[in-house]
C-alpha positions in Angstrom: 94.3 111.7 87.2 95.4 108.8 89.4 91.9 107.2 89.3 91.9 107.5 85.5 95.3 105.9 85.2 94.2 103.1 87.6 91.1 102.5 85.4 93.2 102.3 82.2 95.7 99.9 83.8 92.8 97.8 85.1 91.8 97.3 81.4 95.2 95.8 80.4 95.9 93.9 83.7 93.9 90.7 82.7 96.1 90.4 79.6 99.3 90.5 81.7 97.8 88.1 84.3 97.0 85.6 81.6 100.7 85.4 80.9 101.6 85.1 84.6 102.4 88.8 85.1 100.9 91.9 86.6 101.4 95.6 86.8 101.3 98.1 89.8 100.9 101.9 89.6 103.8 103.4 91.6 103.6 107.1 91.0 102.5 109.9 88.7 104.9 112.8 88.5 103.8 116.4 88.3 104.9 116.5 84.6 102.7 113.6 83.6 105.1 110.6 83.7 103.3 107.4 85.0 105.7 105.1 86.9 104.7 101.4 87.0 106.2 98.2 88.3 105.9 95.1 86.2 105.5 92.0 88.3 105.6 88.2 88.0 106.5 86.8 84.6 106.5 90.4 83.1 109.3 91.5 85.4 112.2 89.7 83.6 110.5 89.1 80.2 112.5 90.2 77.2 109.3 91.5 75.7 108.4 93.6 78.7 109.6 96.9 77.1 107.4 96.2 74.1 104.4 95.4 76.3 105.0 98.6 78.3 105.2 100.9 75.3 102.9 99.2 72.8 100.3 98.0 75.3 100.3 99.9 78.6 101.5 103.3 77.4 99.4 103.4 74.3 96.2 102.7 76.3 97.1 105.1 79.1 98.0 108.0 76.7 94.7 107.4 74.8 92.5 107.4 77.9 94.1 109.9 80.3 94.7 113.5 79.1 97.9 115.0 80.6 100.0 111.8 80.6 103.2 112.2 78.7 104.7 108.7 79.1 104.7 105.5 81.0 108.0 104.2 82.5 108.9 101.0 84.4 110.6 101.2 87.7 112.2 98.4 89.8 
């Protein structure tokens, strides 16, 4: 599952990098919660929650069976 999540994140990473940000996969819990760390400009951006839910989570849920949610960690 980790490789599938990494592949999905790799698809959205260029969009984040274009805005001066990045994303790092931190962990995947046994119950299907993907933990990511937003970096760079994304870290303190007021729109980061929307980016996480409407961009990253939507893509990961679509491409990786078994994932329940994507959450940001510090």
